[in-house]
N, C-alpha and C positions, 0 to 999 in steps of 0.2 A: 588211185593211190591203194596197195593191197595192205592187209592187214599182216603184221609178223608175230609169231608167238615165240617164248623162250624156249630152245632145246633143254630138255631135262639132262643136269650134270651128268646124270649116269648113262645116258643114252650117248652125251659127247664122248665121255671115256671107253665105253664099249665101242664105240666107231674105229677106235684105234687100234682096238685087240684083236688078233685074229680068233676067229670060231666065237667071240663073246656075243653075238646076235644069234639067237634061234635057227636052225637049218634044218632045210626039209618040211618046214610048213610056211606060210604066209605070215610075214613078216611086215607091221607099218614103219616107213622111213621117215615122213614126213606129210604134212598137209600144209598145200596153198591156197588162199582166199584172196580172188579179186573182187570187183565189183558185181560180176553179173554171173561168176562160178566160181566154183572150189574144184580140187584136184589132191591127189595123193599120189605119194610113191609107196609102192608095194614092192617087196621082194619075194620070191617063191624059186626055190629050185637054182639060186644062184644069179638070178636074171631081174631085173628090175624094171618095173613099168610104172606109167604112168596112168592113173584112171580117173573118171569122173562120175558122177550120178546116172546109173543104168548101164553101166559097163560090166562084162563079165569076167571073172578071173578065180581059178581055181575050183568051177563048180558052183560059184556065188554071183549073185548080181549084187555092185554097190548100190546099197540103198540111201545112204546118206554120209557126208563129209563132213566133221565138225572141226574144232581147234582141236589139233592133236588125236583125234578118234575117228574109225572107220566104223559104220554098220553095214554088214552085209546081211544078205538074204539067203537062206540057203532052205530051199523047200517051204515049209511053213514054219521056220523058225529064224531067230535073229541070231547074228553074232556080232560081238563088241571086238574091233581091234585097236589097241591102244600104244603109244609111243612105248618101247621099251623103257622103263624105270621112271614112266609117269604114274 
């Protein structure tokens, strides 16, 4: 059985409005957790990709996936992506 998290109301509202989510940069759309792994949905330049720990995207490496958050490693610094409106 997988854990489910509530989607923030602002994210739900933004999902139905054209151009409401940022474009031209990496955006977290959601996270999914199972007993053995976690995945995240990320959008970049109009395409949506599913990533897991260790995957590369937009010049960064996925370091961790939590509930509603993704940590990326870019060189020697960390970048935190959170759900819009969270």
